[in-house]
C-alpha positions in Angstrom: -97.2 -53.7 10.3 -98.0 -52.7 6.8 -96.4 -49.7 5.2 -97.3 -48.7 1.7 -94.9 -47.0 -0.8 -96.5 -44.9 -3.6 -95.1 -42.2 -5.7 -96.6 -38.7 -5.3 -98.6 -37.3 -8.2 -99.1 -33.6 -8.7 -102.5 -32.1 -8.0 -104.1 -29.6 -10.4 -105.2 -27.4 -7.5 -104.3 -23.8 -8.0 -102.5 -21.6 -5.4 -101.4 -18.0 -5.3 -97.8 -17.4 -6.1 -95.3 -14.5 -6.1 -93.7 -13.5 -9.4 -90.8 -11.2 -9.4 -89.6 -9.3 -12.5 -86.0 -8.3 -13.2 -86.5 -5.1 -11.2 -87.5 -7.0 -8.1 -91.1 -5.8 -8.1 -93.8 -8.3 -7.2 -96.7 -9.5 -9.3 -99.4 -12.0 -8.6 -100.2 -15.1 -10.6 -102.0 -18.4 -10.1 -99.6 -21.1 -8.8 -100.2 -24.8 -9.3 -99.6 -27.2 -6.4 -96.7 -28.5 -8.5 -94.9 -25.2 -7.8 -94.8 -26.2 -4.1 -92.4 -28.8 -2.9 -93.2 -32.3 -4.1 -91.3 -35.6 -4.2 -91.0 -35.6 -8.0 -91.4 -39.3 -8.2 -89.6 -40.3 -5.1 -91.1 -42.9 -2.8 -93.2 -41.9 0.2 -93.9 -44.2 3.2 -97.5 -44.4 4.1 -99.3 -45.8 7.2 -102.9 -46.6 7.6 -104.9 -45.5 10.7 -105.1 -48.9 12.3 -101.3 -49.4 12.1 -100.9 -45.9 13.5 -103.2 -46.9 16.4 -101.1 -50.0 17.0 -98.0 -47.8 17.2 -99.8 -45.4 19.5 -100.8 -48.1 21.9 -97.3 -49.5 21.9 -95.9 -46.1 22.8 -98.4 -45.7 25.7 -97.5 -49.1 27.1 -93.7 -48.6 26.7 -91.3 -48.6 29.5 -90.8 -45.7 31.9 -89.2 -42.4 31.1 -85.4 -42.3 31.1 -83.7 -41.2 34.3 -82.9 -37.5 34.7 -79.2 -38.5 34.6 -79.8 -39.5 31.0 -81.9 -36.6 29.9 -80.1 -33.7 31.6 -78.4 -31.5 30.8 -79.3 -32.3 27.2 -82.9 -31.0 27.6 -81.4 -27.6 28.5 -79.1 -27.5 25.5 -79.3 -26.6 21.8 -77.9 -29.1 19.3 -74.2 -29.2 19.4 -71.4 -31.6 20.3 -70.8 -30.2 23.8 -73.7 -32.2 25.4 -74.3 -35.8 24.3 -77.7 -36.6 22.9 -79.3 -39.3 25.1 -80.0 -42.8 23.9 -83.5 -42.9 25.4 -86.7 -41.4 24.1 -89.4 -39.1 25.6 -92.1 -39.9 23.1 -91.1 -42.4 20.5 -94.2 -41.6 18.4 -95.3 -38.2 17.4 -98.2 -37.1 15.3 -97.8 -33.8 13.4 -100.7 -32.0 11.8 -99.6 -30.4 8.5 -102.6 -28.0 8.3 -105.5 -27.0 10.3 -108.9 -28.5 9.4 -110.5 -25.3 8.1 -112.2 -26.3 4.8 -114.8 -24.2 3.1 -116.2 -27.2 1.3 -117.0 -29.1 4.5 -117.4 -26.0 6.7 -114.9 -27.5 9.2 -113.6 -25.5 12.1 -109.8 -25.0 11.8 -109.1 -25.8 15.5 -110.8 -29.1 15.3 -109.5 -32.3 13.7 -106.5 -33.1 16.0 -105.0 -36.4 16.9 -103.8 -37.3 20.3 -100.2 -36.5 21.2 -100.1 -34.2 18.2 -97.8 -31.2 17.5 -97.9 -28.5 14.8 -95.0 -27.4 12.7 -94.7 -24.1 14.6 -93.9 -26.1 17.7 -90.6 -27.4 16.4 -89.6 -25.1 13.6 -88.3 -21.5 13.7 -91.3 -19.4 12.9 -91.2 -16.6 10.3 -93.5 -14.7 12.7 -90.7 -14.3 15.1 -89.6 -11.3 13.0 -91.1 -7.9 12.7 -91.8 -6.8 9.1 -92.0 -3.1 8.8 -95.0 -1.9 6.8 -95.5 1.9 6.4 -97.8 1.6 3.5 -101.5 1.7 4.3 -102.7 0.6 0.9 -102.1 -2.9 -0.4 -101.0 -4.1 3.0 -101.2 -7.8 2.1 -99.2 -7.3 -1.1 -96.5 -5.4 0.7 -96.3 -7.9 3.5 -95.9 -10.8 0.9 -93.1 -9.0 -0.8 -91.3 -8.2 2.5 -91.8 -11.8 3.7 -90.6 -13.3 0.4 -87.4 -11.2 0.4 -86.8 -12.0 4.0 -87.2 -15.7 3.6 -85.2 -15.8 0.4 -82.3 -13.9 2.0 -82.3 -16.3 5.0 -82.4 -19.5 2.8 -79.7 -18.2 0.5 -77.5 -17.6 3.5 -78.0 -21.0 5.0 -78.5 -23.3 2.0 -76.2 -24.2 -1.0 -78.1 -23.3 -4.2 -76.7 -24.0 -7.7 -77.0 -21.6 -10.6 -80.2 -23.4 -11.8 -81.9 -22.5 -8.5 -81.9 -26.1 -7.1 -80.3 -27.3 -3.8 -76.8 -28.7 -4.5 -77.4 -31.7 -2.3 -80.9 -32.2 -3.7 -81.3 -31.7 -7.4 -85.0 -32.1 -7.2 -85.7 -29.3 -4.7 -86.1 -25.8 -6.3 -85.3 -22.9 -4.1 -88.3 -20.8 -5.2 -90.6 -23.7 -4.4 -88.9 -24.1 -1.1 -89.4 -20.4 -0.3 -93.1 -20.6 -1.3 -93.6 -23.7 0.9 -91.9 -22.0 3.9 -94.2 -19.0 3.5 -97.2 -21.3 3.2 -96.3 -22.9 6.6 -94.9 -19.7 7.9 -91.7 -21.4 9.1 -88.1 -21.8 8.2 -86.9 -25.4 7.5 -84.8 -25.3 10.7 -85.5 -26.6 14.2 -85.6 -24.2 17.1 -82.8 -26.2 18.7 -80.3 -26.1 15.8 -77.2 -24.4 17.2 -75.4 -24.2 13.8 -78.3 -22.4 12.1 -78.8 -20.0 15.0 -75.2 -19.0 14.9 -75.4 -18.3 11.2 -78.5 -16.2 11.6 -76.9 -14.0 14.3 -74.8 -12.0 11.8 -75.9 -8.5 10.8 -75.9 -9.3 7.1 -79.6 -10.5 7.3 -82.8 -9.3 8.9 -82.4 -12.1 11.4 -79.8 -10.2 13.4 -82.5 -8.4 15.3 -85.3 -10.9 15.1 -85.1 -14.7 14.8 -81.8 -15.2 16.6 -82.7 -12.8 19.4 -86.2 -14.2 19.9 -85.4 -17.9 19.6 -82.0 -18.2 21.2 -80.9 -15.0 23.0 -78.3 -16.8 25.0 -76.4 -18.7 22.3 -72.7 -18.3 23.0 -69.6 -20.0 21.6 -69.0 -22.1 24.7 -69.3 -25.7 25.9 -71.4 -24.4 28.8 -74.5 -23.2 27.0 -76.8 -25.2 29.2 -75.5 -23.3 32.3 -77.1 -20.0 31.2 -79.7 -18.7 33.7 -82.9 -18.9 31.6 -82.0 -22.2 29.9 -83.5 -24.1 32.9 -87.0 -23.1 31.9 -86.9 -23.3 28.1 -90.2 -25.1 27.8 -90.5 -23.6 24.2 -87.7 -25.9 23.0 -89.1 -29.2 24.3 -91.3 -30.1 21.3 -88.2 -29.9 19.2 -86.3 -31.9 21.7 -89.0 -34.6 21.7 -88.9 -34.6 17.9 -85.1 -35.2 17.9 -85.5 -38.2 20.1 -88.6 -39.7 18.4 -88.4 -42.8 16.4 -91.5 -42.3 14.3 -93.4 -39.2 13.1 -96.7 -39.5 11.4 -97.9 -36.6 9.3 -101.6 -36.1 8.8 -104.3 -33.5 8.1 -108.1 -33.4 7.8 -108.0 -30.8 5.1 -110.0 -32.2 2.3 -110.0 -29.5 -0.4 -107.6 -31.8 -2.4 -110.2 -34.5 -2.8 -111.0 -33.5 -6.3 -107.8 -34.9 -7.7 -107.9 -37.7 -10.2 -107.0 -40.5 -7.8 -108.9 -43.2 -6.1 -108.1 -42.3 -2.5 -108.9 -38.7 -1.5 -106.0 -38.6 0.9 -103.4 -40.4 -1.1 -102.0 -37.1 -2.2 -101.7 -34.0 0.0 -99.4 -31.2 -0.8 -99.6 -30.1 2.8 -98.2 -33.3 4.2 -95.6 -33.8 1.6 -94.4 -30.2 1.6 -94.0 -30.5 5.4 -92.2 -33.9 5.0 -89.5 -32.2 2.8 -89.1 -29.4 5.3 -88.6 -32.0 8.1 -86.0 -33.8 6.1 -84.1 -30.6 5.5 -84.3 -29.7 9.2 -83.0 -33.2 10.2 -80.1 -32.8 7.8 -79.1 -29.5 9.2 -79.4 -30.4 12.8 -77.3 -33.5 12.2 -74.6 -31.2 10.8 -74.8 -29.3 14.1 -74.4 -32.5 16.1 -71.5 -33.7 13.9 -69.5 -30.5 14.1 -70.4 -29.2 17.5 -68.5 -26.4 19.1 -65.1 -28.0 18.3 -65.8 -28.8 14.6 -65.2 -32.5 15.4 -67.2 -35.1 13.6 -69.4 -37.2 15.9 -72.1 -39.6 14.5 -73.3 -40.7 17.9 -75.7 -37.8 18.2 -77.4 -38.0 14.8 -81.2 -37.7 14.5 -82.7 -40.7 12.7 -86.5 -40.5 12.4 -88.9 -42.6 10.3 -91.4 -40.1 8.8 -94.7 -41.4 7.4 -97.9 -40.0 6.0 -101.2 -41.3 7.2 -103.4 -42.5 4.4 -107.1 -43.0 4.6 -110.2 -43.1 2.5 -112.6 -41.3 4.7 -112.5 -39.8 8.2 -114.5 -42.8 9.5 -111.3 -44.9 8.9 -109.5 -43.1 11.7 -110.1 -44.9 15.1 -111.8 -42.8 17.8 -109.0 -43.8 20.1 -106.6 -41.7 18.1 -108.7 -38.5 18.0 -108.3 -35.7 20.5 -110.9 -33.5 18.8 -112.7 -34.8 15.8 -113.3 -32.5 12.8 -116.3 -30.4 13.7 -118.7 -28.4 11.5 -119.0 -24.7 12.0 -122.6 -25.3 13.0 -121.2 -26.5 16.3 -120.1 -23.0 17.1 -123.7 -21.7 17.1 -125.4 -20.9 20.4 -128.9 -20.0 21.4 -129.4 -16.5 22.9 -129.3 -17.8 26.5 -126.5 -20.3 25.8 -122.9 -19.7 27.1 -121.0 -22.7 25.7 -121.4 -24.1 22.2 -120.9 -27.8 21.4 -117.4 -26.9 20.1 -116.6 -25.2 23.4 -117.4 -28.4 25.2 -115.3 -30.4 22.9 -112.4 -28.0 23.4 -112.9 -28.2 27.2 -112.7 -32.0 27.2 -109.4 -31.9 25.3 -106.5 -30.8 27.5 -103.9 -31.4 24.8 -104.6 -28.1 23.1 -105.6 -24.6 23.9 -104.4 -24.5 27.5 -105.0 -20.8 27.6 -108.8 -21.5 27.3 -108.6 -23.9 30.2 -106.7 -21.3 32.3 -109.3 -18.7 31.6 -112.1 -21.1 32.6 -110.1 -22.1 35.8 -109.6 -18.5 36.9 -113.2 -17.7 36.1 -114.3 -20.6 38.2 -111.9 -19.8 41.1 -113.0 -16.2 41.3 -116.7 -16.7 40.4 -119.3 -14.5 42.0 -119.7 -15.0 45.8 -121.4 -13.0 48.5 -119.2 -10.9 50.9 -121.7 -10.1 53.7 -124.4 -12.0 55.5 -127.2 -9.8 54.0 -126.2 -11.1 50.6 -126.3 -7.6 49.2 -122.6 -7.2 48.4 -121.0 -9.6 45.8 -117.6 -10.0 44.3 -116.9 -11.6 40.9 -115.1 -11.4 37.6 -115.9 -10.0 34.1 -117.4 -13.3 33.0 -119.9 -13.2 35.9 -120.8 -9.7 34.8 -121.4 -10.8 31.2 -123.4 -13.9 32.3 -125.6 -11.8 34.6 -126.3 -9.3 31.8 -127.1 -12.0 29.3 -129.5 -13.9 31.6 -131.0 -10.7 32.9 -131.7 -9.4 29.4 -133.4 -12.6 28.5 -135.1 -12.8 31.9 -134.0 -16.3 32.4 -135.3 -17.9 35.5 -132.4 -18.8 37.9 -134.1 -22.0 38.8 -133.5 -23.2 35.2 -129.8 -22.5 35.6 -129.5 -24.5 38.7 -128.9 -28.1 37.4 -127.9 -31.4 38.8 -124.3 -31.1 37.6 -123.7 -34.8 38.1 -125.9 -35.5 35.1 -123.3 -34.1 32.7 -119.9 -34.3 34.4 -117.8 -36.8 36.2 -115.4 -35.6 38.8 -112.1 -37.4 39.6 -112.5 -36.9 43.3 -115.1 -35.5 45.7 -112.4 -34.4 48.2 -114.8 -34.7 51.1 -117.5 -32.9 48.9 -115.6 -29.6 49.3 -116.3 -27.1 46.5 -112.8 -26.4 45.2 -114.0 -23.9 42.5 -112.1 -25.7 39.8 -112.5 -27.3 36.4 -109.4 -29.5 36.9 -111.3 -32.3 38.6 -114.0 -32.5 35.9 -113.2 -35.6 33.9 -115.5 -34.9 30.9 -118.6 -33.1 30.0 -121.2 -34.8 27.8 -122.9 -32.1 25.6 -126.6 -32.0 26.4 -128.6 -31.0 23.3 -132.0 -31.0 25.1 -131.1 -29.0 28.2 -128.4 -26.6 27.2 -128.3 -24.8 30.5 -126.9 -28.0 32.0 -123.8 -27.6 29.9 -123.2 -24.0 31.1 -123.8 -24.8 34.8 -121.3 -27.7 34.7 -118.5 -25.2 33.9 -119.6 -21.8 35.2 -120.9 -20.8 38.6 -124.4 -19.4 38.0 -125.7 -18.2 41.4 -129.3 -18.1 42.4 -130.0 -14.4 43.2 -133.2 -13.4 44.9 -133.0 -9.8 43.9 -131.4 -8.1 40.8 -128.0 -6.5 41.0 -128.2 -2.8 40.2 -124.9 -1.3 41.2 -121.9 -2.6 39.2 -118.5 -1.4 40.3 -115.9 -2.1 37.6 -112.3 -1.6 38.7 -109.7 -1.6 35.9 -106.3 -0.3 35.0 -106.1 3.3 33.9 -109.6 4.0 35.2 -109.8 7.6 36.4 -110.5 8.3 40.1 -114.2 9.3 40.2 -115.1 12.9 41.2 -117.6 13.7 43.9 -120.0 14.5 41.2 -119.7 10.9 39.9 -120.3 9.5 43.4 -123.4 11.6 43.9 -124.7 10.9 40.4 -124.5 7.1 41.0 -126.4 7.6 44.3 -129.1 9.7 42.8 -129.7 7.4 39.9 -130.4 4.4 42.2 -132.1 6.6 44.8 -134.7 7.6 42.2 -135.1 4.2 40.4 -134.1 1.1 42.4 -134.4 -1.2 39.4 -132.0 0.8 37.2 -128.5 -0.4 36.5 -125.6 1.9 37.4 -122.1 1.3 36.3 -119.4 2.9 38.4 -115.7 2.9 37.5 -112.8 2.9 40.0 -109.0 2.6 39.6 -107.4 -0.8 40.0 -105.5 -2.0 42.9 -101.9 -0.7 42.9 -103.0 2.5 41.2 -103.2 4.7 44.3 -100.0 5.3 46.2 -99.2 7.5 49.2 -98.2 10.3 46.8 -101.8 10.3 45.5 -103.3 10.8 49.0 -104.8 14.2 49.6 -108.1 15.4 51.1 -109.9 15.2 47.8 -108.8 11.6 46.9 -109.4 10.3 50.4 -112.9 11.9 50.3 -113.6 10.0 47.1 -112.5 6.7 48.6 -114.5 7.3 51.8 -117.7 8.5 50.0 -117.5 5.6 47.5 -117.7 3.3 50.5 -120.4 5.3 52.0 -122.5 5.4 48.8 -122.2 1.6 48.5 -123.3 1.1 52.1 -126.1 3.6 52.0 -127.7 2.1 48.9 -127.5 -1.5 50.1 -128.7 -0.7 53.7 -131.5 1.8 53.1 -132.4 1.1 49.5 -131.8 -2.6 49.4 -129.6 -2.3 46.4 -127.5 -5.3 45.3 -123.9 -4.5 44.4 -121.3 -6.4 42.4 -117.5 -5.6 42.6 -115.9 -7.0 39.5 -112.8 -6.9 37.3 -111.3 -9.0 34.5 -109.9 -11.9 36.6 -112.0 -11.3 39.8 -109.2 -10.2 42.2 -106.3 -8.1 40.8 -108.1 -4.8 40.2 -110.9 -5.0 42.8 -108.9 -6.0 45.9 -108.1 -2.4 47.0 -111.6 -1.0 46.9 -113.2 -4.2 48.2 -111.0 -4.3 51.3 -111.4 -0.6 51.9 -115.1 -1.0 51.8 -115.0 -3.9 54.2 -112.8 -2.0 56.7 -115.5 0.7 56.6 -118.4 -1.7 56.7 -117.2 -4.1 59.3 -115.3 -1.6 61.5 -112.3 -3.8 61.6 -108.6 -3.0 61.1 -106.9 -3.9 57.9 -105.3 -7.1 59.3 -108.6 -8.5 60.7 -110.5 -7.5 57.6 -108.2 -9.5 55.3 -108.4 -12.5 57.6 -112.2 -12.4 57.7 -112.4 -12.0 53.9 -110.0 -15.0 53.5 -111.1 -17.3 56.3 -114.9 -16.7 56.5 -115.7 -15.8 52.9 -112.9 -17.7 51.1 -112.5 -14.8 48.6 -109.3 -14.5 46.5 -107.7 -11.1 46.7 -104.2 -9.7 46.1 -103.0 -6.4 47.6 -99.9 -4.7 46.3 -97.3 -3.0 48.4 -98.8 0.4 47.7 -102.3 -0.9 48.6 -101.1 -2.1 52.0 -99.4 1.2 52.7 -102.4 3.3 51.7 -104.9 1.1 53.6 -102.6 1.0 56.6 -102.9 4.8 56.8 -106.6 5.0 55.9 -107.9 2.2 58.2 -108.5 4.3 61.3 -110.2 7.0 59.2 -112.5 4.4 57.5 -113.3 2.9 60.9 -114.0 6.3 62.3 -116.9 6.7 59.8 -118.0 3.0 60.0 -121.8 2.3 60.1 -120.9 -0.6 62.5 -120.6 2.0 65.2 -123.9 2.7 66.8 -123.6 6.4 66.7 -122.8 6.4 63.0 -125.5 4.0 62.2 -128.2 6.2 63.9 -126.8 9.3 62.2 -127.0 7.7 58.7 -130.4 6.2 59.4 -131.8 9.6 60.5 -130.4 11.2 57.4 -132.3 8.7 55.2 -134.8 10.3 52.9 -136.1 8.4 49.8 -136.1 11.6 47.7 -133.1 13.3 49.1 -129.7 13.5 47.4 -126.6 12.1 49.0 -124.9 14.3 51.6 -121.2 13.4 51.3 -119.1 12.7 54.4 -116.4 15.3 55.0 -112.8 14.9 56.2 -111.4 17.7 58.2 -107.8 18.9 57.8 -107.1 17.6 61.3 -108.2 14.1 60.3 -106.1 14.2 57.1 -103.0 15.1 59.0 -103.5 12.4 61.6 -103.5 9.5 59.1 -99.8 10.0 58.3 -98.9 9.5 61.9 -100.5 6.1 62.3 -98.1 3.5 63.5 -99.1 -0.1 62.5 -98.1 -2.7 65.2 -95.1 -4.6 63.9 -96.9 -8.0 64.2 -99.8 -6.6 62.0 -97.6 -4.9 59.4 -97.8 -7.1 56.3 -96.8 -4.3 53.9 -93.5 -6.0 53.0 -95.1 -9.3 52.2 -96.4 -9.9 48.7 -100.1 -10.7 48.6 -99.8 -10.4 51.6 -101.1 -13.9 52.5 -99.6 -17.1 51.3 -101.7 -18.7 48.5 -104.4 -21.1 49.6 -104.0 -24.1 47.3 -106.2 -26.6 49.1 -108.1 -26.2 52.4 -105.1 -27.7 54.2 -102.4 -26.5 51.9 -100.7 -23.1 51.5 -97.9 -22.0 49.1 -95.7 -19.1 50.0 -92.3 -17.5 50.2 -89.6 -17.3 52.9 -91.1 -13.9 53.8 -94.3 -15.5 55.0 -92.4 -17.7 57.5 -90.9 -14.7 59.2 -94.3 -13.8 60.8 -95.4 -16.5 63.4 -98.3 -14.2 64.1 -99.6 -14.3 60.6 -99.2 -18.1 60.3 -101.1 -18.7 63.5 -103.9 -16.3 62.5 -104.3 -18.4 59.3 -104.4 -21.6 61.3 -101.1 -22.9 59.9 -99.3 -25.3 62.2 -97.1 -27.3 59.8 -94.4 -25.9 57.6 -92.3 -27.5 54.8 -89.2 -25.5 54.1 -87.7 -26.5 50.8 -84.0 -25.6 50.6 -84.3 -22.4 52.7 -83.7 -21.6 56.4 -86.3 -19.9 58.6 -84.5 -17.3 60.7 -86.4 -18.1 64.0 -85.3 -21.7 63.8 -81.7 -20.9 64.5 -82.2 -21.3 68.3 -80.2 -24.1 69.9 -83.2 -25.0 72.1 -85.1 -26.4 69.1 -86.0 -30.1 69.2 -84.6 -31.7 66.0 -84.4 -35.2 64.6 -83.3 -35.8 61.0 -83.4 -38.2 58.1 -80.8 -38.0 55.3 -81.4 -38.8 51.7 -79.0 -38.6 48.8 -79.7 -36.9 45.4 -77.8 -37.8 42.3 -76.3 -34.8 40.5 -74.8 -35.6 37.2 -74.5 -31.9 36.2 -71.6 -29.6 37.1 -72.4 -26.9 39.7 -74.1 -24.1 37.8 -75.4 -20.6 38.6 -78.6 -20.4 40.5 -81.5 -19.9 38.1 -83.0 -16.4 38.0 -86.6 -15.8 37.2 -87.7 -12.4 36.0 -91.2 -12.1 34.8 -92.5 -8.9 33.3 -95.7 -7.3 34.5 -98.3 -7.9 31.8 -101.9 -6.7 31.6 -104.3 -7.9 34.1 -102.0 -10.3 35.9 -98.9 -8.7 37.3 -96.0 -11.0 37.9 -94.2 -10.4 41.1 -91.3 -12.8 40.9 -88.0 -11.6 42.3 -84.9 -11.7 40.3 -82.1 -13.6 42.1 -78.7 -14.5 40.7 -76.2 -16.1 43.1 -73.2 -18.3 42.6 -73.2 -21.6 44.3 -70.3 -23.9 44.7 -71.8 -27.0 46.4 -69.3 -29.5 47.6 -72.0 -31.7 49.0 -74.3 -32.9 46.2 -77.1 -34.4 48.4 -80.2 -33.1 50.1 -81.4 -34.2 53.5 -84.3 -33.5 55.7 -85.0 -32.9 59.4 -88.1 -32.6 61.5 -88.2 -29.6 63.8 -90.8 -28.7 66.4 -90.9 -25.2 67.9 -93.4 -22.6 69.1 -96.4 -24.8 68.1 -95.1 -25.5 64.6 -93.9 -28.8 63.2 -91.5 -28.2 60.4 -90.1 -30.5 57.7 -86.8 -28.8 56.7 -85.4 -30.0 53.4 -81.7 -28.9 53.2 -79.3 -28.5 50.4 -81.9 -28.4 47.6 -81.4 -25.5 45.3 -83.3 -24.1 42.4 -80.3 -24.4 40.1 -81.4 -26.7 37.3 -79.1 -29.3 38.8 -80.8 -30.6 42.0 -83.8 -32.9 41.8 -86.8 -33.0 44.1 -87.8 -36.6 43.5 -85.9 -38.2 46.4 -87.7 -35.9 48.9 -91.1 -35.8 47.4 -92.7 -38.9 49.0 -91.5 -37.8 52.5 -92.9 -34.3 51.9 -96.3 -35.8 50.9 -96.3 -38.0 53.9 -95.7 -35.0 56.1 -98.6 -33.1 54.4 -100.9 -36.1 54.8 -100.1 -36.2 58.6 -101.2 -32.5 58.7 -104.3 -33.3 56.7 -105.3 -36.3 58.9 -104.9 -34.1 62.0 -107.1 -31.4 60.3 -104.2 -28.9 60.4 -102.8 -26.5 57.7 -99.4 -26.7 56.2 -97.4 -23.9 54.5 -94.9 -25.1 51.8 -92.3 -22.5 51.0 -88.9 -21.9 49.3 -87.4 -18.5 48.6 -90.1 -17.0 46.4 -92.7 -19.8 46.3 -92.6 -20.4 42.5 -90.4 -23.4 41.8 -89.3 -25.9 44.5 -92.3 -25.4 46.9 -94.6 -25.1 43.9 -93.4 -28.5 42.7 -94.3 -30.1 46.1 -97.8 -28.5 45.9 -98.3 -29.8 42.4 -97.5 -33.3 43.6 -100.0 -33.0 46.5 -102.7 -31.9 44.1 -102.0 -34.8 41.7 -102.4 -37.1 44.7 -105.3 -35.4 46.4 -107.4 -34.5 43.3 -106.5 -37.5 41.2 -105.7 -35.4 38.2 -102.8 -35.4 35.7 -99.7 -33.3 35.9 -100.9 -30.5 33.5 -104.2 -30.1 35.4 -102.4 -30.0 38.8 -99.9 -27.4 37.4 -102.8 -25.2 36.2 -104.7 -25.7 39.4 -101.7 -24.5 41.5 -100.8 -21.7 39.0 -104.3 -20.2 39.1 -104.3 -20.1 43.0 -100.9 -18.4 43.2 -102.8 -15.4 41.9 -100.5 -12.6 40.7 -97.3 -14.6 41.3 -96.5 -17.0 38.4 -95.2 -20.4 39.4 -92.0 -21.4 37.4 -90.7 -24.9 38.3 -87.6 -25.7 36.3 -87.6 -28.3 33.5 -85.8 -30.6 36.0 -88.6 -30.4 38.6 -91.3 -30.9 36.0 -89.5 -33.9 34.6 -89.2 -35.2 38.2 -92.9 -34.8 38.6 -93.6 -36.5 35.3 -91.6 -39.5 36.3 -93.1 -39.6 39.8 -96.6 -39.5 38.4 -95.8 -42.2 35.8 -94.7 -44.5 38.6 -98.0 -43.9 40.4 -100.3 -44.0 37.4 -99.0 -46.3 34.7 -102.3 -46.4 32.9 -102.6 -42.6 32.4 -99.5 -41.3 30.7 -98.6 -37.6 30.4 -96.7 -36.5 27.3 -93.6 -34.4 27.9 -94.0 -32.4 24.7 -97.7 -31.6 25.4 -96.9 -30.6 29.0 -94.0 -28.3 28.0 -95.9 -26.8 25.0 -98.8 -26.0 27.3 -96.6 -24.4 29.9 -94.8 -22.3 27.3 -98.2 -21.2 25.9 -99.2 -20.0 29.4 -95.8 -18.3 30.1 -95.6 -16.6 26.7 -98.2 -14.0 27.8 -96.0 -12.8 30.7 -92.4 -13.7 29.9 
């Protein structure tokens, strides 16, 4: 391998700089690139793209991941001497992009130009943005922010670094503190890793701004103890894993596709880059400080065994064509690729982003939820539809342009390749699409490969938008919507209604119940007698619409709540999620809604006789006697699902359900869903404690290198459109038997695989029981049954089993399987521990040697998804 050593020459490019006078006020001047950090003549190690490719291939073909015995508990910890740094590596080679590709000269999109297995500085460094800068001044906001940021960064660096009287670092006479501050602000980071215990402890004092910002946001649980890794939320610190991978890496290659420095007086455009070299110095400072943390540890004892030793190089190239395609995740793309025609949904850049799963996982999550909850009919007449906000926008766009639906109905196989046909079942997912080739000639093929664009025979005229904080309509609103469509059938009417979970028993009075009933009546009357098409929609397609949709179907089908939910789920395969308050309210309203149902002959004839094309709507009336009776309704115990979240378990695959221990308590519910197999992961089903049960068991051991900790607690905040409903559990465990074992139980028509002694504690592993669980699921699949996999809450242990089944059944990678399961758990957010995800990573690596998952990419993506809710 050829590495080149050249000295760095300063560029003449100009940058903005901060200039402080003796009074501390800020001024602005032009700053040369020499005022940022440079190597001042020191040698820099270069690598050309072909050698980088060779290293990359060697990494992909390297031996398997280290055992969890080697990696844990170190992956839970921050850098100190209490936990030994492992000898193995997660990803021996990392690429790090020093700057996004945004370049005015070349009109390049900033989010393009990314190499495979690549991280950004913000993934490993403590970010300046983790702090709140107060700005009360409305004028010169940018200037005030710069001043606040400069003072803040300066105070932090002076507290952590040794600076001599000349303003240079004492251990590096070539590094000026002012230039270091400017470089930190440029990258928006501090020169310290997120995992640096020593730095985090220094920043916790009240003498700096950091007391209420960085130290709290980055490491809330730092304590002066040798048991840091035992803290409850350490077991899911996916945000630290890029830093962890960096610490274990052997080689880091810096690069960027930012070419505005190409006007320097040098032969090779990329032979000098102040982005890459400024970042290189910050990395060296960070490595120096984290090694101090490892050396001193919590006992201030020197230890050189844990030291981080990384070879950092800069990629040198003449033109972008020198970089092999095999290294590129997303090539640098011109801003022209963002352009779309009026009837186009996805741009060329959108397709490129979709094909790259290493970045922007939030975009993939949005597409996956959109696909899962895409528009579908809810009745045989095809007049009632349910969908999401994207469906609404697509319909409005195509309707406005009067696009023929036939044009939007392509042969999707022309542009996509799926990993599996899964018996040709439409799983409503993007996770099985291997790649999409952008079609420049027939752009509608690109859109239909990702989105579900239905072929409607008649236009939709009534749009019911349910959203949080929407007011309850008045009777005037109900009648107004009716009159508008009664007089003009081709007119669009937009009707607002409160989201699911907004109406509780305390909100029920004659007036509110009249609104709910007459909203259902208005929808039915327009569809039945005026042939009006209706779309229920909300942002994600299920959270806000579920209450009103189920209420309408109880009214329309004349079925009780339980049977309405089962029909919606089993026959129409529609995702919905009802909160506890929804189930309570609908439980009391169901008989009243059925009483007025048009599915009763007497009601249908009455409504038909009242039909008059020019007549205003005559609202249905609830008498005081009817109102008083609804509160005396007793729901049969076997049909009372109000205490179960959802209330159904989540349908992951046609044969696979994921749920909680609560779901197993109702044999009736499971049998109604067609579930006849159960996998109980580490929990005990109460009705199995009968001695008459037929049991045979198999025992398997699990290696547990970690001392017995506290059971991990997951507490996810409700946020926006997707409300998390994970319970918070904290229990102490003192396991004397460090092994899990399984038993097969058959009772009451169920076959149960019970995995015992497997806790969600950051200590136990799931790998030794995984293959047996998948064999059990496959038996169910072959016999055309349905299996429920559950643990306590249905977010960690059982979710891990379901992820493995999706990897196997869908032939997708770990991140795609994780996203697939996550989307289908609806409002409950899956949260496997780091240990379980590492188990799954090793398990998949053993099954698919040729298709490697990167630990740091996986964890970064999970953190990106979780950061919206946690």
